[in-house]
C-alpha positions, 0 to 999 in steps of 0.5 A: 662133524655136526658143523660140517653136516650143517654147512653142507646142508646149508650150501645145498639148500642155498644152491637149490633155491638160489633163483628164489628171490625170497631166499633168506633165513626163514626159507632156509630154516624151513628147508632144513627142518628147523625153526628160524630161531634154531637156524639163526643160533646154529648159524651164528655158532659157525659164522661171523657174518649174517645169513643174508650176507652169506646168501648175497656173497653166494649169489654174487660169486655164482653170478661172476662165475656164470658171466665168466664161464657161460654165454649168458646175458646179464638178465639171464644171470641175474634171474639165475641167481634170484635177483630181480633188479638190474641196478641192485645187481650192478651196485652189489656186484661192483661193491664185491668186486672192487680192487682193494 
């Protein structure tokens, strides 16, 4: 139950701060009232990936959903998910959505 609460709160913080380009472990830890070290330790207990990878994956999934479901420009979508560089977005998006 404690892990479920941590995950729920973590995803809520990511969603609420997704447009922040500086979204990372330090900002998340701050919003969750934890030290960055506490946050990282707790995160490692429940996830094999790094927090930065979780954030990147979350951003790309939300971008894909917005592109599919909303009538938004690429520029609007990348701003909504906190990415400032269009080329960075294209590179990451392609990487995450290539066929196996």
